[in-house]
C-alpha positions as CSV (number, residue, x, y, z in Angstrom):
1,M,-4.6,-28.7,-41.8
2,T,-1.7,-26.2,-41.7
3,F,-0.5,-24.3,-38.6
4,V,-1.7,-21.1,-40.2
5,S,-5.2,-22.4,-40.8
6,T,-5.4,-23.9,-37.4
7,Y,-4.3,-20.7,-35.7
8,L,-6.8,-18.6,-37.7
9,Q,-9.6,-21.1,-36.9
10,E,-8.8,-21.0,-33.2
11,M,-8.7,-17.2,-33.3
12,T,-12.1,-17.1,-34.9
13,Q,-13.5,-19.4,-32.2
14,I,-12.0,-17.2,-29.4
15,I,-13.3,-14.0,-30.9
16,N,-16.8,-15.5,-31.3
17,Q,-16.9,-16.3,-27.6
18,L,-16.1,-12.7,-26.5
19,P,-19.1,-11.2,-24.6
20,Q,-20.2,-8.2,-26.8
21,D,-22.2,-6.7,-23.9
22,T,-19.0,-6.4,-21.9
23,I,-17.2,-4.8,-24.8
24,E,-20.0,-2.3,-25.1
25,A,-19.9,-1.7,-21.3
26,I,-16.1,-0.9,-21.5
27,I,-16.7,1.5,-24.3
28,D,-19.4,3.2,-22.2
29,V,-17.0,3.6,-19.3
30,M,-14.4,5.1,-21.6
31,A,-17.0,7.4,-23.2
32,E,-18.1,8.6,-19.7
33,A,-14.5,9.3,-18.8
34,Q,-14.1,11.3,-22.1
35,T,-17.3,13.3,-21.5
36,N,-16.3,14.0,-17.8
37,G,-12.7,14.9,-18.4
38,K,-11.4,11.9,-16.5
39,K,-8.1,10.1,-17.2
40,I,-7.7,6.5,-18.4
41,F,-4.6,4.8,-17.2
42,L,-3.2,1.7,-18.9
43,I,-0.9,-0.9,-17.4
44,G,0.6,-4.3,-18.3
45,N,3.9,-6.3,-18.4
46,G,5.8,-7.6,-21.4
47,G,3.6,-7.9,-24.5
48,S,0.6,-6.6,-22.4
49,G,2.7,-3.5,-21.6
50,A,3.5,-3.0,-25.2
51,T,-0.3,-3.4,-26.0
52,A,-1.0,-0.8,-23.2
53,S,1.4,1.7,-24.9
54,H,-0.1,1.0,-28.3
55,M,-3.6,1.5,-27.0
56,A,-2.7,4.8,-25.4
57,N,-1.4,6.0,-28.7
58,D,-4.5,4.9,-30.6
59,F,-6.9,6.2,-27.9
60,V,-5.3,9.7,-27.8
61,K,-4.7,10.2,-31.5
62,N,-7.6,8.3,-33.1
63,T,-10.4,9.7,-31.0
64,I,-9.9,13.4,-31.8
65,Q,-13.1,14.8,-33.0
66,P,-14.0,18.5,-33.3
67,D,-17.2,18.2,-31.4
68,K,-16.0,16.1,-28.4
69,P,-13.5,16.6,-25.6
70,R,-10.1,14.9,-26.1
71,L,-9.6,11.6,-24.4
72,K,-7.0,11.8,-21.5
73,V,-4.9,8.6,-21.6
74,I,-1.7,7.7,-19.9
75,A,0.2,4.4,-20.3
76,L,2.0,3.9,-17.0
77,T,4.3,1.5,-18.9
78,D,6.0,4.3,-20.8
79,N,8.1,6.1,-18.2
80,M,11.1,3.8,-17.8
81,P,13.1,5.9,-15.4
82,I,10.2,6.0,-12.9
83,I,9.6,2.3,-13.4
84,L,13.2,1.4,-12.9
85,A,13.6,3.7,-9.9
86,I,10.5,2.2,-8.1
87,A,11.5,-1.4,-9.0
88,N,15.1,-0.8,-7.8
89,D,14.4,1.3,-4.7
90,W,11.3,-0.5,-3.5
91,D,9.7,-3.4,-5.3
92,Y,8.7,-4.3,-8.9
93,S,5.1,-5.0,-7.7
94,R,4.8,-1.2,-6.9
95,I,5.8,0.2,-10.3
96,F,2.2,1.1,-11.3
97,V,0.6,1.9,-8.0
98,E,3.3,4.4,-7.1
99,Q,2.6,6.2,-10.4
100,L,-1.2,6.2,-9.8
101,I,-1.0,7.6,-6.3
102,P,0.0,11.2,-7.3
103,L,-1.9,11.2,-10.7
104,A,-5.2,9.4,-10.2
105,E,-8.5,10.9,-9.0
106,P,-11.8,9.4,-8.1
107,G,-13.8,8.7,-11.3
108,D,-10.7,8.1,-13.4
109,V,-10.3,4.6,-15.1
110,L,-7.6,2.0,-14.7
111,M,-7.4,-0.6,-17.5
112,G,-5.1,-3.5,-16.5
113,L,-3.9,-6.0,-19.1
114,S,-2.6,-9.4,-17.8
115,G,-2.6,-12.5,-19.8
116,S,-2.5,-14.7,-16.7
117,G,-4.6,-12.3,-14.7
118,N,-2.1,-12.7,-11.8
119,S,0.7,-10.1,-12.4
120,P,1.4,-8.8,-8.9
121,N,2.0,-5.2,-10.1
122,V,-1.2,-5.1,-12.0
123,I,-3.2,-6.6,-9.1
124,K,-1.7,-4.2,-6.6
125,A,-2.6,-1.2,-8.8
126,M,-6.1,-2.6,-9.4
127,E,-6.7,-3.0,-5.7
128,W,-5.5,0.5,-5.0
129,A,-7.6,1.9,-7.8
130,S,-10.7,0.1,-6.5
131,A,-10.1,1.4,-2.9
132,N,-9.6,4.9,-4.2
133,G,-12.7,5.5,-6.4
134,L,-11.3,4.6,-9.8
135,K,-13.3,2.5,-12.2
136,T,-11.4,-0.7,-13.0
137,I,-11.3,-2.7,-16.3
138,G,-9.4,-5.9,-16.6
139,L,-8.3,-7.6,-19.9
140,G,-7.1,-11.1,-19.2
141,G,-6.8,-14.5,-20.5
142,R,-6.9,-18.2,-19.4
143,D,-9.2,-18.3,-16.4
144,G,-9.0,-14.6,-15.6
145,G,-6.8,-15.1,-12.4
146,K,-7.1,-12.6,-9.6
147,L,-7.8,-9.8,-12.1
148,K,-11.3,-11.3,-12.7
149,E,-12.1,-11.0,-9.0
150,I,-10.8,-7.4,-8.6
151,A,-11.9,-5.5,-11.7
152,E,-15.4,-4.1,-12.0
153,L,-15.5,-5.0,-15.7
154,T,-13.4,-8.0,-16.9
155,L,-13.0,-9.3,-20.4
156,I,-11.2,-12.6,-20.6
157,A,-9.8,-14.1,-23.8
158,P,-10.9,-17.7,-23.4
159,T,-7.6,-19.4,-24.3
160,D,-4.3,-20.5,-22.7
161,S,-2.2,-19.3,-25.6
162,M,-0.5,-16.1,-24.6
163,A,-0.1,-15.2,-28.3
164,Q,-3.8,-15.5,-28.9
165,I,-4.6,-13.6,-25.6
166,E,-2.4,-10.7,-26.8
167,D,-4.0,-10.8,-30.3
168,V,-7.4,-10.5,-28.7
169,H,-6.3,-7.6,-26.4
170,M,-4.8,-5.7,-29.4
171,M,-8.0,-6.2,-31.4
172,L,-10.1,-5.0,-28.4
173,G,-8.1,-1.8,-28.2
174,H,-9.0,-1.1,-31.8
175,I,-12.7,-1.9,-31.1
176,F,-12.7,0.4,-28.1
177,Y,-11.5,3.5,-29.9
178,L,-13.6,2.8,-32.9
179,G,-16.6,2.4,-30.6
180,L,-15.8,5.7,-29.0
181,L,-16.0,7.4,-32.4
182,E,-19.6,6.0,-32.7
183,R,-20.7,7.4,-29.4
């Protein structure tokens, strides 16, 4: 068996283990935010940060429909001057929560992406969001880490491979916005 066929077989097994009811529940939360004019914030580090930015692009552009309100999405990964100032002046673990404090309102949604589920800046933002009336969604991997304990809805890619975790998260982003189009 080649590396390529092994990787694809493993991805198929991982995808088949994803809980479809949780995927539907996440789409429901996003649809509710869209209907009620609430914001969806996205956060993550490294590849997860890139996925958060990609998702924000897809969610904003690809959900435009003439008969529905526009989805309000902000990737907190995208303002590098703010991220660098907060990390330099205070602490890297505060880069997302400090952006949420002036922007977020009760009923908004925070989606945190973390392959390990233990990224301190994602966890700190999720904790603040939970304490301040935001709905929280966690996309993780491995055993879910702290993210699994904090987020209201958590979807864990059941693998230790960061590459495969990131593949699953990217695919889920596409499923989420396509699911919104069906609502």
